[in-house]
PLY file of the C-alpha trace (Angstrom):
ply
format ascii 1.0
element vertex 131
property float x
property float y
property float z
element edge 130
property int vertex1
property int vertex2
end_header
0.00 0.00 0.00
1.30 3.46 -0.91
1.48 6.31 1.60
-1.76 7.75 0.23
-3.61 4.51 0.97
-3.73 3.34 -2.66
-3.05 -0.13 -3.98
-2.83 -1.64 -7.45
-4.01 -5.18 -8.02
-5.31 -7.45 -10.75
-9.09 -7.76 -11.01
-10.89 -11.03 -10.33
-14.40 -12.01 -11.48
-15.86 -10.93 -8.11
-14.84 -7.33 -9.01
-17.21 -7.28 -12.01
-20.10 -5.38 -10.35
-17.75 -2.61 -9.21
-16.09 -2.37 -12.64
-19.45 -2.14 -14.39
-20.81 0.50 -12.02
-17.65 2.62 -12.25
-17.58 2.42 -16.05
-21.24 3.46 -16.28
-20.66 6.47 -13.98
-17.50 7.52 -15.77
-18.97 6.98 -19.25
-21.44 9.78 -18.57
-18.46 12.15 -19.04
-17.27 10.66 -22.37
-19.72 12.37 -24.74
-20.15 9.10 -26.63
-21.60 9.21 -30.12
-23.67 6.18 -29.06
-24.42 6.15 -25.31
-24.16 2.94 -23.34
-27.59 1.36 -23.11
-26.76 -1.69 -21.01
-28.16 -2.00 -17.48
-25.94 -2.26 -14.42
-26.69 -5.95 -13.69
-26.28 -6.96 -17.35
-23.05 -4.97 -17.62
-21.74 -6.65 -14.46
-22.44 -10.03 -16.08
-20.53 -8.93 -19.17
-17.54 -7.84 -17.05
-17.64 -11.11 -15.15
-17.55 -13.04 -18.44
-14.62 -10.91 -19.64
-12.65 -11.59 -16.47
-13.42 -15.31 -16.41
-12.49 -15.74 -20.08
-9.26 -13.79 -19.59
-10.10 -11.65 -22.64
-9.20 -8.62 -20.52
-6.34 -8.15 -18.04
-7.59 -5.50 -15.64
-5.54 -3.52 -13.14
-7.48 -1.82 -10.36
-6.43 1.18 -8.32
-8.09 1.25 -4.92
-7.83 3.83 -2.17
-8.49 2.43 1.29
-10.49 -0.40 -0.27
-12.64 1.79 -2.57
-12.27 1.40 -6.33
-10.94 4.62 -7.90
-10.23 3.43 -11.41
-9.14 0.64 -13.69
-7.25 -0.01 -16.89
-8.03 -3.00 -19.08
-5.32 -4.42 -21.32
-5.40 -6.90 -24.15
-4.22 -10.19 -22.59
-1.45 -10.34 -25.20
0.36 -7.79 -23.05
3.23 -7.30 -25.47
0.89 -5.65 -28.01
0.16 -2.83 -25.52
-3.49 -2.31 -26.43
-5.42 -0.38 -23.78
-8.98 -1.69 -24.05
-10.39 0.74 -21.49
-9.34 3.18 -18.81
-11.98 4.52 -16.44
-11.69 6.69 -13.35
-14.36 7.29 -10.73
-15.68 10.82 -11.47
-15.05 11.96 -7.88
-11.39 10.95 -8.41
-10.88 12.89 -11.65
-7.72 15.03 -11.75
-6.14 13.27 -8.74
-3.52 11.25 -10.62
-5.52 8.01 -10.74
-5.48 7.75 -14.55
-1.79 8.61 -14.71
-0.92 5.95 -12.13
-2.99 3.36 -13.99
-1.40 4.26 -17.32
2.10 4.09 -15.79
1.33 0.67 -14.31
0.00 -0.49 -17.68
3.18 0.74 -19.39
5.36 -1.14 -16.88
3.28 -4.30 -17.38
3.63 -4.09 -21.17
7.35 -3.38 -20.89
7.81 -6.42 -18.61
6.11 -8.49 -21.34
8.70 -7.20 -23.88
6.29 -4.68 -25.42
7.46 -1.24 -26.37
4.38 1.01 -26.41
0.77 1.48 -25.39
-2.07 2.06 -27.87
-5.47 3.48 -26.99
-8.57 4.60 -28.85
-10.68 7.50 -27.61
-14.25 8.57 -28.37
-14.30 11.37 -30.94
-15.92 13.89 -28.59
-14.17 12.80 -25.40
-11.94 15.85 -25.18
-10.98 15.15 -21.56
-9.50 11.78 -22.51
-7.85 13.23 -25.59
-6.05 15.83 -23.52
-5.13 13.18 -20.92
-3.45 10.89 -23.45
0 1
1 2
2 3
3 4
4 5
5 6
6 7
7 8
8 9
9 10
10 11
11 12
12 13
13 14
14 15
15 16
16 17
17 18
18 19
19 20
20 21
21 22
22 23
23 24
24 25
25 26
26 27
27 28
28 29
29 30
30 31
31 32
32 33
33 34
34 35
35 36
36 37
37 38
38 39
39 40
40 41
41 42
42 43
43 44
44 45
45 46
46 47
47 48
48 49
49 50
50 51
51 52
52 53
53 54
54 55
55 56
56 57
57 58
58 59
59 60
60 61
61 62
62 63
63 64
64 65
65 66
66 67
67 68
68 69
69 70
70 71
71 72
72 73
73 74
74 75
75 76
76 77
77 78
78 79
79 80
80 81
81 82
82 83
83 84
84 85
85 86
86 87
87 88
88 89
89 90
90 91
91 92
92 93
93 94
94 95
95 96
96 97
97 98
98 99
99 100
100 101
101 102
102 103
103 104
104 105
105 106
106 107
107 108
108 109
109 110
110 111
111 112
112 113
113 114
114 115
115 116
116 117
117 118
118 119
119 120
120 121
121 122
122 123
123 124
124 125
125 126
126 127
127 128
128 129
129 130
């Protein structure tokens, strides 16, 4: 645990409801061309399937046990594809995204990858300026 009470850890299927809820809250700030229309329980099921199938490698950042954000990577870590990065809206601009991206970069580098790749919604100017 860091001095600020934060920890990084890999997600497990039991984390799916928290991942889904955080993504839905954070997605409200993305200005998506097509808004998410999935319900919380259905989205949690989808995240659970993703984690069980190992189609996503997900790093969580927690502060004193509360989920602050997550980054999802393609399981072929060397390719460096960021599938998603979401931060709890109340944690915006507190370094959570930067810490997650740094941890993702270290993970990819340890897998002999050389860069990260991410796609951003066209109108998500906050994410565009972040990356």
